[in-house]
N, C-alpha and C positions, 0 to 999 in steps of 0.2 A: 216821662210824659204819661198822662192819663190814658190816652188812646193809642198807646204804642203798639199793642197787640190787637187792637180793634175789638177786644172783648173786655168788658169792664167787670171784674170780679169784686166781691165785697171787700176782699183784702186790698185790692188795688185802689178802690175808692177811699177806704179808711186811711191808707198810707198817703194818698194825695191830699186829703183833707187835713191830716195831721201836719204834713209838711208845708201846707200853704195857709195855715191859720195865722192870724195876726198876733204878734206878741208885743207886749208893751215896751216902748222905748223909754229908757230913763231920761230924766231931765239932766242936761249937762251943767257943769259949772265952769268957772274960768280956767281950770286946769284939768278937765276931763279929757280922756283920750280913748280911742277905739283901736283895737288890735286886729289887723287883717291877717288871718292865719290861725285857725282854730286847730292848732297842732302842738307837738311837743315844743317846738321853738316858740310858738305863741305863749305857752305856759311859762317859759323862761323869761320872755319879754315881760309878762305880767309880774313875775317875781322881782325883776329889776325895777320896774316902775314903782312897785310897792316899797321896796328898799330905799330907793332914791327919794321918794316923796314929792317929786316935782309935778308929776302927772298922776291922775287918778283914773285907772281903767274902769270903763263902764260896761264893756262887753267885748265879744270877739265877733269877727265876721268870717264866715266860711265862704271861700271863693268857689267851692264846688257846690252846685245846687242840689246834690244828692245827699242831704243830711236831714236829720229830724230836728225840728225847731224846739222840741221839748228838752233836748240835751242841754247841759250846762257845763261850764268849766269854772271851777272855783266859785260856784254859786252865781256866776254871771251868765246872762243869756248869750246864745249864739245867733247871730243875725245873718241874713244873706246880703249879697252885693246890692240888691235892689233896695235895701234899707238904708244905705249910706246917706242919701239926701235927707231922709226923715230924721236920722240920728243927728245930722248937722243942724237941722231946723230946731231940734230940741235942746241945742246949746253946746254940743260936743264939737270942738273946733280943731282938735289935734288927732292925728292918725299915724300909726306905724304900719307899714305894708311889708309883708313877707310871704312870698309864694315861691314855688319851686319851678316857675316858668317865666323866663325872661320877658316874653311878649305880653303875658298876662299882667305881670308887675307893671310894665310900662302903661298898659291900658288903664289899670286900676288907679295908678298914680295920676295919669292925665285926667281921668274922670273926677277923682277926689279934689284935685286942684281947681277944676272948673266949678265944683260945688262950693269951694272956698276953704277946704281943709288946709292946715299947715302940717307938713310932713315933719316928724320928729326923729331924732337920733336916740338910740338906746345905748348909753355908756355906763357900764357898771362903776359903782363908786370906788372900787379898788383899782380900776384901770388908770394908767398914767399916760395922759395925752398931752404932748407938748403944746404950749401956747402958740407956737409958730406952725403947727400942723394945720392942714386944711382938710376939713371933713365935709363930704357931700350930704345928700339927703337920705333919710331912712338907713343910716349906718348903724350897725350893731357892733359894740366893742365889749367883749366878755371880761370876766374877772381876771385881774392880775396881768392884763395885756398891756403892751407898751406901744405907743405911737410916737416915734422920735421926731426930733427937730426937723422942720421943713418937709416932713412927709406929707403926701397928698393921698387921701383915701376917697375913692369914687362913691357915687350914690348906690344905695342898695347893696353895699358890700358888708360882709360879716367878718370881723376879726374875732375869732373864737378864744376860749379860755387860754390864758398864759401864752398867747401868741405875741410875737414882737415884730414890728415893722420899724427898721432903723432909719436913721437920718436921711433925708432927701430922697427917700424911695417913693415911687408912685405905684399905687394899687388902683386899678381901673374900676369901672362900674360892674355891679352884679358878680363880684368875685367873692369867694369864700376862702379865708386863710384858716386852716384847721387848727385845732387845739395843739398848743405847744410848738407850732411852726415858728421858725426864725428866718426873717427876711433881712438880708444884709443891707447896709447903706448903699444908696444910689441905684438900687434895683428898680426895674420897671416891669410891672405885671400888667398886661393889657386888659381891656374889657372882656368879660365873658360874652360871647356872641351866640345867640340862639339857645 
């Protein structure tokens, strides 16, 4: 905040102005998407979107308000949460949400849906997902991962690289299955809570 210490220095004012300046929001197209999470995982999501070609990333959204608007990732702007409505109005209708906080993810998801966004899944082109599997919203499935017959994957869950979820298993919401993990058939992993 600008008046946090009640003394406004030149440096504090410059930082405040730099972080609160308006940045241009690109016009969306029928397949443009915004990535919530200006992080290492966000960069991976960007890569997968580019490789798969179904969606075109137009920028990243940092859910922490302590960032500098001049920063970019892969030459794309980083926006704040307060920019989501403007981004939508410019034509971007798809969103992928990734945070490290269960409650924040729920709030951003709820807000994004109220604006009109459609939540998308990120499934790497080398992943093998059964046609009988059920996948929630904003699910991430990494390279060479397997989702078996009748498996159910909850929303905001990440199945990382080379992980396997066998037949008829249930993986809850907000769960992360780490790289190389193997979940046997008929297993039940509940929701991450809190």
